[in-house]
N, C-alpha and C positions, 0 to 999 in steps of 0.2 A: 903143089901144097895138098896135103892129105888132111881131111878133118873127120874125126869120129863124132857121130851124133847118136845120142840115146834119146828115146821118146820120139823117134823119128816118124812113126806112123800117127802120132798125135796131129791135132789141127794146125799147130804152129810148126812142129818139127817137120811135118810132111812139106810145108811151104819152104822151109829152109833147105831141105834136101833138093828140092826142085830148082831153087835159085843158084845153089852152088853148082849143080850139074850143068845149068845153063851157062855158067861162067867158066865151065871146063875145069872145075876143081875135081880132084879125086875124093870121093866120099865113102867112108865106112859107116855101116849102121848096125847096131845090135837090136834086133827085133824079134819078138816071139810070133808075129803074124805077118811074114813077108807078103802074103797074098793081098794085104791091104794096099799095097802100092799098085798103081796102074802099070800096065805092060811097058809103056814107054820109059818109066823109070827103072823098073826091074831089068830091062834089056839094055840100059845105058852101060857102055863099057867102063865108064869111070866109077860105077857103083859097085862096092863089095858088100855083100849081105852076110851078116853073122846071125844065123838062126838060133837064137838062144834067149833064155830069161836072164837078164843082166846079173841080178843078184845071185843067181845060181852058179855063175862062173867061179872058177877057182881063182885065186890071186895070180897063179901062173898065166892062166888064160887071159886074165884081164890085162896083165903086163904085155902080153903078146898083142893084143888087139890095139892098145895105145901107142905101141912102138912105132916110131916114124911119123906120128901125127903132129902137125904143127899147132893144131887147135883141136879142143875137145869141148862139145857143147851138150849140155843136159837140158832137154826140153821136157823132162818127166813132170807128171802131174798126177793127181789122183782123180779118178771117175767121179762125176758128180751124181752119185747115187749112194745108197746107204752103205753097201758093202765097200764101195770105193772111199767113202768118207771115214768109216769106222772100223772096216776090216783090215786084214793084213795085206801087204806090208805097210804098217803105219809110219815107218821112217824111210819110205821109198827114196825121197829126194836126198835126205841126209846121208843114208847108206851108200847111195850111188856116188854122191859127191866125195864122200870119205874114201871109198874104195878106188875110184877113178884117179884121185889125187895120189893115193898110195902107189897105184901102178905107174903113174908117171914118174914118181920119185924114184921107184925101184929101177926105172930104165935110165935115169940120170942123163936126160938129154943135154946136148952141148948148148942149146939155146932154150930159154924158158918156153914151155908149152902155154899157149893161150887157153884158159879154162873159163868158159862162158856159162853162167847159170841163169836159166829163165826162172824168175821168182814172181813175187807179187808186190804190188804197190802197198799192201797193207803191212808189209814187213819193213821195220823202221831201220834207218841207217844209223849205226852207233857212232859214226865219225862226224855227225852234225846234228844240231838240235832241230829237228823237224817240227814244224808248227802243226799241232793238231788241237782241236777243240776238246774240252774236257770230257764231253760225252763220247767223243771218238776214241779218246785214250781208253776210257772205260770199255767201250765195246771191243777194242783190240785186245785188251786184258782178258775179257770174257772168252774171245775166240781162241786166245792162247791156251786156255784150260778146257774148253768144251769142244773144240773142233780140231782133231788130230792133224788134218792137212795144213792148217795154218801154223801150228807148232812145228811140223816138219819143215816148212818153208823157212821158218826163223832159225832152226838149228842147222839147216843146210847152208844159210848165209853166215851163220856164226862160225862154222867150221872154216870157211874161207877167211873170215876176218881174224879169228883167233888162233887157228892151228896152222893155217898156211901163212897168213900175214903178208906184209909188203916187201920183205927182204928175201923171200924164198928164191933160191937160184935156179930152181927147175920149173916153178910154176908162177905165172902171172894171172890174175883173175879179173872178171867183171860180172857184176851181178845186175841183170837187166829186169827192170820191174814195169811191166805193162800196166796201164790203167784198165778200164772196162774193155774186155775183149769182144770184137765183132768179126765176122767174115766179110771181107771185102777185098778189092784188089789193091795193089801198092798205091800209095798217095802221099801227099806232103805230110810230114809229122814233125813233132817238136821233141827235143831231148832236154830234160830238166834235171838238175841236181837233186831235187826233193819234190814231193808232191805239191801241186798247186791247186788241187781240187780236194773236196771233202769226200768221205767214204760213200755218202749218198748223192754226190753230185759229180762222179767221175766223168772224165771226158772219154768218148769211144776211142779204142785203139785197134786198128785193123791188125789181125794176125800176120798177114802178108808184110805189114810194115815192121813188126817185130822181127820177123825172119829177115827182112832187108837190113835192119839196123845191126843185127848179129852178123850177117854176111859182110857188112862194112867193117865191123870190128875185126873180122877175121882177115879181110883183104886189105884194109887201108891202115897203114902204120901210123899216120897222123891221128886218125880217129881213135885207134887203139891207145896210143899214148895220151890222149886226152881223158879216156875213160877207164883205163886200167886201175884196179884197186878202188873203184868207186861203184855206186849203185844207181846209175842213171834211171830216171823215169821217162817212159815212152808214151806218147799220146797223139792222136791225130791233131794236125793243125786246124785252127778255126778259120774258116773261109771268110 
């Protein structure tokens, strides 16, 4: 199985690459800074590095890079600084999701390609009425209008819900929503249909656990069938 990962040098994407290679998967990555990978990853024979800026690729090149991939994973996100929050590209996640899905569709794979989007617990699931306190709903509305990365996460998820849908013959998708991200090793974690914590009372979520769950979605057909076309929330288990 070959998996294409974008955002692979990020803190979660890096862990996903490492876990998939450890499981002997073939992995393709589109990265603009390959040197960020340690030597043991760069020298892995199952890794193919495409040294490029994703959104600068032509539609033709994008189609070539997704061809033959059973799964495509976007771990893209905005840097938490002023230029990352308010500079270009403001629609990084949305444009990447849209163009990757277009490339998959162009190739017309015989079996649906799994598209996994790493997103945010602050993005609402339109398929179910998620419980939020009134002030949390107000805060999310403010973020939608004032913080471009939040709106970008929303529109990326909307593209999968509204434009790809659940009956697409070429793409099946899952939107993974981590709670508060931290850096630790893989541990026990919980998967929920909807958020069970408040915006200010989030439960820590280890990035390695997010990577582990995404690798399970890729590898385990039962887990994929459970969560495809849904927006699971992941968080560390309470000991």
